[in-house]
ROVEX-35989 format. One line per 4 residues: for each residue x, y, z of C-alpha. Coordinates in steps of 0.001 Angstrom, whole numbers, plus 524288, in hexadecimal, padded with zeros to 5 digits. Example, Ala and Ser with C-alpha at 12.3 -4.5 7.8 and 13.67 -1.06 7.14 Angstrom:
// ROVEX-35989
8300C:7EE6C:81E78 | 83566:7FBDC:81BE4
***
This chain:
// ROVEX-35989
D3EC3:AD3DB:C2027 | D4711:ACE97:C2B3B | D4102:AC747:C36E4 | D43FB:AD2EF:C3F71
D3E8D:ADC67:C35A4 | D31F9:AD4F2:C345F | D3086:AD460:C4336 | D335E:AE2FB:C44F9
D2981:AE67F:C3A31 | D1F03:ADDF5:C40C7 | D2155:AE3F0:C4E52 | D2326:AF1FD:C49AE
D17E9:AF7C2:C5222 | D1D37:AF0F8:C5E2A | D2B05:AF540:C5BC7 | D2625:B0353:C5967
D1F16:B0375:C6668 | D2B1F:AFE9A:C6D4D | D33D6:B091A:C66F2 | D2A17:B13B8:C6A05
D29C6:B0F3B:C7824 | D3887:B0FCB:C78A8 | D3877:B1D7B:C72EB | D2E7B:B218C:C7D42
D37FE:B1CEB:C87F6 | D4313:B24C4:C81DF | D3B0C:B3108:C8096 | D366F:B2F92:C8E84
D4449:B2D3D:C935C | D4926:B39DB:C8CFA | D3D13:B4135:C9162 | D3E57:B3C51:C9F79
D4CCA:B3FF5:CA013 | D4A33:B4D79:C9A62 | D3EB1:B50DE:CA314 | D4510:B4B27:CAF09
D50E0:B53DF:CACE7 | D47EE:B5F91:CAB23 | D4021:B5C18:CB787 | D4C01:B59BD:CC01B
D52C9:B6668:CBC8E | D4619:B6E27:CBD13 | D42A5:B684E:CCA76 | D5074:B6C69:CCFB0
D4C86:B7A81:CCD80 | D4177:B78FE:CD788 | D368A:B7EB9:CCF25 | D2835:B7EBD:CD207
D22FD:B70DB:CD1EE | D1935:B73C7:CC727 | D2441:B7776:CBDFA | D28CC:B6948:CBEA0
D1BFB:B638A:CBA5E | D1FCD:B6284:CABD8 | D2D1E:B5BDD:CAD9B | D2769:B52DD:CB833
D1C59:B4EEF:CAF4B | D25AB:B4C93:CA407 | D2EA6:B4427:CAC79 | D230B:B3C02:CB0B6
D1DF0:B3B09:CA29F | D2B0F:B3650:C9D29 | D2D70:B2D33:CA871 | D2053:B268C:CA65B
D2220:B2668:C97B8 | D2F9B:B200A:C9923 | D2A22:B15B2:CA20A | D1E90:B12BB:C991F
D2782:B1335:C8D27 | D312B:B0A00:C9322 | D2658:B000C:C9616 | D20CF:B017B:C8854
D2E9C:B00C4:C824E | D3219:AF417:C8968 | D257D:AED3C:C86B7 | D2419:AF200:C78BA
D324A:AEFAA:C751E | D32F3:AE1E3:C7A88 | D259E:ADE85:C74DA | D2A06:AE2F9:C6781
D3770:ADC45:C68FC | D3117:ACF3F:C6CC0 | D273A:AD03A:C61A1 | D3227:AD2E3:C57E3
D3A9E:AC829:C5DAA | D2F69:ABE85:C5C95 | D2D2C:AC1F9:C4E37 | D3BC4:AC0B1:C4B3F
D3C72:AB3CE:C52B4 | D3155:AAE4C:C4AA4 | D373F:AB307:C3DDD | D44AD:AAD75:C415A
D3E8F:AA05E:C457F | D37E1:A9FC7:C3846 | D4502:AA1E5:C31AA | D4C68:A9879:C3A26
D42CF:A8D49:C3926 | D4659:A88E4:C2B85 | D5503:A8A69:C2E7A | D55D7:A81F7:C3AA8
D5EB3:A7A5B:C3B50 | D64B6:A7851:C2E15 | D646F:A866D:C29DD | D6BBC:A8AE9:C3630
D76BB:A8108:C364A | D7B57:A77E9:C4102 | D79BF:A81C9:C4BD6 | D6B99:A84D2:C48CE
D67B2:A8554:C5734 | D71F2:A8FC3:C59E0 | D6D68:A9785:C4DE4 | D5F51:A9711:C52AE
D63A0:A9AC4:C607D | D6AB9:AA679:C5B06 | D5EDD:AAA4F:C52FC | D5671:AA9F9:C5F5A
D5FCF:AB329:C6637 | D603D:ABC27:C5A39 | D515F:ABCE7:C5A1B | D51CB:AC0BF:C6876
D5A60:ACC5D:C6459 | D4E72:AD246:C5DD0 | D4982:AD629:C6B4B | D5637:ADD6A:C6DC8
D550D:AE452:C60D9 | D48C4:AEB3C:C6531 | D4B02:AEC7A:C741A | D5987:AEF5C:C742B
D5B9F:AF641:C66F6 | D4F6A:AFC6F:C615F | D49AD:B012F:C6E29 | D5626:B0816:C72EE
D5820:B0DB7:C6592 | D4A45:B13B8:C6551 | D4BD9:B1882:C730E | D58EE:B1EEC:C7060
D53F3:B259D:C6420 | D476E:B2A90:C6A0A | D4E2A:B2EF7:C76B5 | D5891:B366F:C6F68
D4F16:B3DB9:C66BA | D4678:B41BF:C7211 | D5236:B45D1:C7A2A | D577A:B4E23:C6EE1
D4A4F:B549A:C6D91 | D496E:B57C5:C7C48 | D5759:B5CFD:C7CC9 | D5582:B649F:C702F
D495F:B6B81:C75B0 | D50C0:B6FB8:C81BE | D5E2B:B72A3:C7BC0 | D60BC:B6FB3:C6D43
D6F42:B6DFE:C6FCD | D6C64:B636E:C79DA | D657A:B5B6E:C6F6D | D721A:B5BA6:C678F
D7A23:B5760:C733E | D7077:B4C64:C7580 | D7143:B4883:C6715 | D8013:B47EB:C678B
D7FCF:B3F97:C7406 | D75C0:B3649:C6E74 | D7CB3:B351B:C6189 | D898C:B31ED:C6885
D829B:B27C3:C70F8 | D7CCE:B216F:C650F | D89D0:B21AD:C5E10 | D9080:B1AB4:C699D
D855C:B10EF:C6A6F | D868A:B0DB0:C5C02 | D9568:B0CEE:C5C80 | D9476:B0455:C68AA
D8BA0:AFAD7:C6157 | D9582:AFA91:C5660 | DA121:AF8E1:C5F96 | D9A28:AEDE9:C66BA
D95BD:AE6EA:C5A75 | DA24D:ADEDC:C5851 | DA237:ADA98:C665C | D93E6:AD6EE:C65B9
D9681:ACF37:C5940 | DA1F1:AC83D:C5FB2 | D99AD:AC51C:C6B91 | D8EC1:ABF5A:C6318
D984C:AB792:C5B02 | D9F0D:AB202:C670D | D9203:AAE96:C6D30 | D8DB9:AA7C7:C60AD
D9A77:AA07F:C5FC4 | D9882:A9BE3:C6E08 | D8AFA:A96D5:C6ABB | D9097:A8FB7:C5ECC
D9B4E:A89F5:C66D6 | D91B9:A84B0:C7105 | D897E:A7F0E:C65EC | D9567:A78D0:C5FE3
D9946:A7261:C6CA3 | D8B80:A6DDF:C6EE8 | D8B41:A675D:C6184 | D9842:A6091:C6390
D9AEB:A5F0D:C720D | DA472:A53B1:C6F3E | DACDA:A5D17:C679C | DB023:A648B:C7439
DB16B:A58C3:C7D01 | DBFCD:A5711:C7A1C | DC9FE:A5FDA:C7FD4 | DCDAA:A6652:C730B
DBF38:A68F2:C6F3C | DBC16:A6E01:C7C9E | DC7DD:A7733:C7C83 | DC464:A7C47:C6F13
DB5F1:A7EAB:C72B7 | DBA18:A84ED:C7FBD | DC3B4:A8DE0:C78B2 | DB992:A924E:C6EF9
DAFBE:A94D0:C7A0B | DB98C:A9D05:C81D7 | DBD45:AA4DF:C759A | DAF24:AA7A3:C720D
DAB7F:AAB63:C8012 | DB722:AB46D:C80A3 | DB354:ABAFC:C738F | DA521:ABC4B:C7839
DA954:AC282:C8530 | DB2B0:ACBC8:C7E63 | DA866:AD024:C74B2 | D9EAF:AD26B:C7F87
DA8D9:ADA59:C8737 | DAC0C:AE2A4:C7B00 | D9DDC:AE55A:C7862 | D9BD4:AE92D:C86AA
DA710:AF280:C865B | DA168:AF937:C7A34 | D940A:AFA32:C8096 | D9A4B:AFFFA:C8CED
DA1E5:B09B8:C8500 | D95C5:B0E00:C7D4A | D8DE6:B0F90:C89ED | D9877:B185E:C8F42
D992F:B20A3:C8325 | D8A33:B2201:C82CF | D8AA7:B2669:C911C | D94F6:B304E:C8DAE
D8C45:B3560:C8295 | D814D:B36C2:C8C68 | D8962:B3ED5:C95A8 | D8F4C:B4729:C8AE0
D81EB:B492A:C84C4 | D7C1C:B4D97:C91A0 | D87AD:B569D:C93D5 | D85F9:B5CCA:C865D
D7782:B5E65:C8888 | D7A45:B64F0:C955C | D8438:B6E31:C8F65 | D7B8A:B71C1:C840F
D6F85:B73BB:C8CBF | D7731:B7BFE:C96B1 | D7CC3:B8448:C8B98 | D6F4F:B8620:C8584
D68DA:B8A1A:C9242 | D6E2B:B9829:C9446 | D637F:B9AD4:C9DF9 | D57CA:B986C:C954E
D5711:B896F:C96CC | D5074:B84D9:CA305 | D59C9:B7DAE:CAC33 | D506D:B7250:CAD2D
D51C6:B6FF9:C9EDD | D6099:B6F72:C9EA8 | D60F7:B6128:CA374 | D574B:B5C5C:C9957
D60B6:B5B0B:C8DB9 | D6AF3:B54B7:C9664 | D6204:B4A49:C9BEC | D5B7D:B4836:C8EE4
D6888:B4577:C88A5 | D6BFB:B3BAC:C932B | D5EF5:B34A8:C911F | D6073:B3445:C8250
D6E33:B2E9D:C82D7 | D69AD:B2470:C8CCF | D5FB1:B1FCB:C82C5 | D6998:B1FCB:C77EF
D7354:B1858:C804B | D6B37:B0C03:C7ED0 | D6DFC:B0BCA:C704F | D7BAA:B0661:C71F2
D774D:AF8E7:C76A4 | D6C00:AF9A3:C6D03 | D7570:AFB67:C617A | D7E15:AF06E:C665E
D721E:AE7A2:C6802 | D6DB7:AEB6D:C5A61 | D79C1:AE5AA:C5429 | D773E:AD891:C5B22
D68C8:AD912:C57B4 | D6BD5:ADBD3:C4997 | D7546:AD05C:C48FA | D6AAD:AC76D:C4EB2
D60C0:ACC35:C4481 | D6AAA:AC9B9:C39BD | D6CB3:ABBB5:C3E76 | D5E3B:AB976:C3E5D
D5C67:ABEEB:C30E2 | D67D0:AB677:C2C4A | D605D:AAA87:C310D | D54CB:AAE9C:C28A1
D5D99:AAF4F:C1CDB | D6231:AA114:C1E30 | D5CE3:A97AF:C13E0 | D5466:A8D21:C197B
D5A93:A7F9B:C17B9 | D4D4A:A79D3:C1359 | D451C:A7EFA:C0818 | D374F:A7D6C:C0DA4
D2D4F:A765A:C05C7 | D1F27:A7AD1:C05D3 | D1534:A7084:C089D | D0CA1:A6A54:C12CE
D127B:A63AE:C1EAD | D11EF:A5502:C1CEB | D139D:A496B:C25F6 | D1DA1:A4022:C2012
D23BC:A3441:C2634 | D2DF6:A2B2E:C2060 | D3C4E:A29C1:C1D42 | D456A:A3561:C1C25
D4F69:A33A2:C10E0 | D5ABC:A3C50:C0CE6 | D6050:A38EE:BFF59 | D6D6B:A3DE1:BFA69
D6BB2:A49E0:C02E7 | D741F:A55E5:C00F0 | D734C:A61F9:C097D | D7B7E:A6E41:C0890
D7E73:A75A9:C1523 | D86EB:A81AF:C1633 | D8BD2:A80CC:C0881 | D8FBB:A7288:C0918
D88FF:A657D:C07BF | D864B:A6076:C1583 | D7FFC:A5479:C0F36 | D84FF:A4F57:C025D
D7DFE:A4264:BFF92 | D76BD:A3DA0:C0BD9 | D6C5A:A3344:C0B16 | D64A6:A2E5C:C16E2
D5799:A27E0:C1954 | D501A:A2734:C2633 | D44F5:A1D8D:C2609 | D3A58:A1D72:C30CB
D3F50:A1697:C3CF0 | D4DE8:A1929:C39D7 | D57C1:A2054:C424B | D6375:A250C:C3A67
D6F48:A2A38:C4133 | D781E:A32F0:C38E5 | D8665:A3450:C3C47 | D9183:A3B7C:C35F0
D9C95:A4534:C3830 | D9A38:A539F:C3AD1 | D96C5:A5AD8:C2E09 | D91F7:A4E97:C273D
D8447:A5452:C255F | D7CA7:A4D38:C300D | D7532:A593B:C347C | D7279:A5D37:C2671
D6CDE:A4FCD:C23A4 | D6416:A50F8:C2FAB | D5F7F:A5E46:C2AE1 | D5C3F:A58E4:C1D8E
D549E:A4D70:C2329 | D4C59:A56EF:C2AF8 | D4ADB:A605D:C1F8A | D525D:A6AEE:C2663
D5AED:A6CF8:C1A58 | D5863:A6AB0:C0BE8 | D6189:A6196:C049B | D691A:A671C:BF92C
D6904:A5944:BF2F7 | D626A:A4C38:BF4D1 | D5583:A4AE1:BFBF7 | D4F2D:A47F8:C090C
D41E5:A41B5:C09E9 | D37C4:A3E38:C13FD | D2EF3:A32E0:C1100 | D3339:A341A:C02B4
D2FB7:A4259:C024F | D3ACC:A4B85:BFE4F | D3DF3:A55D9:C0885 | D3E74:A5FCF:BFDB5
D2FA1:A5E06:BFC1E | D2C57:A5E09:C0AAD | D2AA5:A69B7:C13B4 | D33BC:A6AD8:C1F4C
D27E5:A692B:C2843 | D245A:A5C11:C21DC | D322C:A56AB:C2311 | D340D:A5B9C:C311F
D2749:A5535:C35B8 | D2D91:A483C:C3291 | D3C2A:A4B2C:C3476 | D40AD:A52D3:C4040
D4E3C:A582C:C42EB | D5509:A59C7:C5002 | D60F6:A62FA:C4F98 | D6D65:A602A:C56A9
D6B8B:A6CC7:C5E19 | D5CE9:A6EA9:C6013 | D58C3:A7C74:C6305 | D5465:A7F44:C7125
D4A3E:A89F0:C71D1 | D4A2F:A9357:C7D0D | D3DCD:A8DCF:C82DA | D3951:A82DC:C8B86
D3CE7:A7459:C89F5 | D2EF6:A71DD:C85D7 | D2F76:A7D08:C7C0E | D3BD5:A779B:C75F4
D3579:A6A57:C7419 | D2848:A6F6A:C6F0B | D2F2F:A7652:C63C9 | D2D1F:A69C0:C5BC5
D20C0:A653D:C6290 | D1856:A70AA:C670A | D0D28:A67E9:C6B8A | D15A1:A5E43:C7361
D10BC:A5BC1:C80F9 | D194F:A5CCD:C8D25 | D1953:A4E34:C8E54 | D1E79:A4CD0:C8065
D28D9:A56CD:C8350 | D2D14:A4FB4:C8FAD | D2D62:A42D2:C886E | D366F:A485B:C7DF4
D3F5D:A4E43:C8835 | D404A:A4178:C8F53 | D42E9:A39F2:C82D9 | D4EEE:A41AC:C7F9E
D5404:A4294:C8DB7 | D516A:A50F5:C9020 | D49F2:A4F9F:C9CD2 | D5459:A5791:CA408
D4F70:A639C:C9CC8 | D426B:A628B:CA3FB | D48FF:A6760:CB077 | D44EE:A702F:CB6C6
D39E3:A761D:CAEA4 | D3550:A6A76:CA67C | D3091:A6DA6:C98E1 | D3067:A7BF6:C9C9C
D3F2C:A7CA1:C9DF0 | D449F:A880F:C965F | D4F9D:A84E5:C8CA3 | D590D:A8E4A:C860B
D5BC2:A9183:C77F4 | D640C:A89C8:C6E5F | D7053:A8BF3:C7669 | D6B04:A8B49:C8429
D6420:A8202:C8D63 | D6756:A745D:C8852 | D7380:A6C57:C85C1 | D764D:A66BE:C7847
D7149:A5989:C7C12 | D64DF:A5F1E:C81EB | D6255:A6748:C75C0 | D63EF:A5B2C:C6D7B
D5A7D:A533C:C75AF | D50CE:A5ED2:C7573 | D50ED:A5DCA:C6676 | D4E82:A4F50:C6718
D4327:A518D:C709D | D3D56:A5AD6:C6682 | D3E7B:A5082:C5C3D | D3726:A46CC:C64DB
D2C10:A509E:C671D | D2B8F:A5400:C587F | D2965:A4588:C5558 | D3007:A4617:C481F
D2F65:A38DF:C4119 | D3D9F:A3AAA:C3CFC | D4783:A4291:C448C | D5514:A470C:C4065
D5E00:A49F4:C4BB6 | D6B35:A50A3:C4B46 | D742F:A4B84:C5657 | D68E6:A48CD:C5FF7
D724A:A4288:C69AA | D7CED:A4D1B:C6976 | D8144:A508B:C770B | D7A45:A4534:C7D8B
D7FBA:A39D7:C852E | D7D1C:A2BF9:C80FD | D7142:A2A0D:C897B | D6AA0:A36E0:C856F
D6DFD:A348B:C771C | D67A4:A26EE:C7777 | D5B8E:A2CB3:C7D73 | D5A32:A3708:C7325
D5C2D:A2D70:C6824 | D5220:A244F:C6DD4 | D485B:A2F33:C6EF2 | D4A80:A32B9:C60BB
D4A52:A2503:C5AC7 | D3E84:A205F:C62CB | D3575:A2BA1:C5E8F | D395B:A2EC9:C5075
D361F:A26A4:C4457 | D43E0:A2974:C3F21 | D4FC8:A312B:C4304 | D5C47:A367D:C3D55
D66B4:A38C5:C47B3 | D72FD:A400D:C451C | D7D0B:A3BC9:C4F2A | D8B93:A39E9:C5109
D89A7:A3163:C5CE6 | D8C22:A22C9:C5AFA | D8206:A1EF3:C653F | D76FC:A2599:C5DDA
D778D:A1AFA:C5364 | D711C:A1125:C5C64 | D6384:A16A2:C5937 | D661B:A1749:C4A8F
D6070:A0E0E:C40B9 | D6ACC:A1328:C3752 | D776A:A1B6A:C3919 | D7C8E:A230E:C2D71
D886B:A2BAA:C2C03 | D8915:A389F:C2502 | D96AB:A3CA4:C1F93 | D98C2:A48C2:C176F
D8A5B:A4A45:C143A | D87FC:A3C11:C1079 | D81B8:A308A:C1747 | D8C55:A263A:C1676
D855E:A1B21:C1DE9
***
């Protein structure tokens, strides 16, 4: 069963209560409209006040029921949506955990950020899709029954008007789908472009690189704006067509009712089918945005399920967690990534007390080697060992207690600065957090709210250099004996880079630093170069 299916099954009673509350609102809306029409027309005839007791009582009843139902609907729907979203979030987190970062590729932070947004769409699935759909169906059925009791022909007119409104709503969702897809693709491409520039800022420092990036940015923004405008035009057209259906339906109901009267139908009842038709179509009119939202929600759910189908890059080993300390050694290592050998024959040893800096051209396999050393990806050949124990025989938890990894784009959670640091050290004191922040030169983040400062998601809140230093601060708090860092000085000036490297080397027993900066070699006990998947020196 899918993550969403499991969550919906677990929260079925709460969802049922929410949908029944929505149906109560719809029924009360139709009942209030019908009885109000009856009361207004009957009162215009100036009858004895006692003859208005029944319609007045019904109006009050339906008004109170609608108010109570609306309160119940809002609270029950959002409670159910939040509960389902929490279950889906937990399920997705369990599926993502073994994939990060090697199973998600070089832009793992962006993939996680997209997954977080997709999980948030679950709330829209219940509040903006399921609830309007239930309300529209319940309201239409009740309205048809009321109209049918008064004038059978009016029920047919209502059914035609509702069917036409639904047809336009569904067609509108289909017409808007290409524009919605184009908008999502353009937005995703914009995020990818920003991530690309953040990874290689020097690539856009030149006039040619800057012009190319600016041109791509302008083109993507233009396509995004055009897609949004096309979708808005479709939604406006559908809204107009639904309004036309409402008017035509009311006119048909009026004609049918007036024709059926012939003196035996009370004048006060004539307005009931007309107003009931208007109320029903108003409820159905909310299905257009709901259907459009459903397409986006379904795409989000499909992306989440696709994540669950990815194969974990590490085959987990059952066994107790052990505390091991010693040298990390890779021997004739070969690792396949995306159908090709990212590493072909790489050998490297890191003894306690050593700091090894790895250099090499883009695509040489530096990040893959870092993943292999931290047991984030299984080798397809050769071996990696910790204190002479083969990684293939050690659980991931055992290896990662001794060997920590800092990504080149650490994920920033949408929580406080303290919360982002305590991800790796839940029991760390405020003083320890402040010490780590000071060590990596992030004291500016303490303004104005200190450790309570709210940070954004993976794409918001921090610059590339600040995100990198946040990852290093986490490594200091985790107190890994050996730490593997992927471009820890990227985006930093010489002073900030020196401070970060000093913080790392002064606290860890050993470190592997992937870097293309010449100045980073000053902290190294050994500098090696990786070329085409091989360590050459």
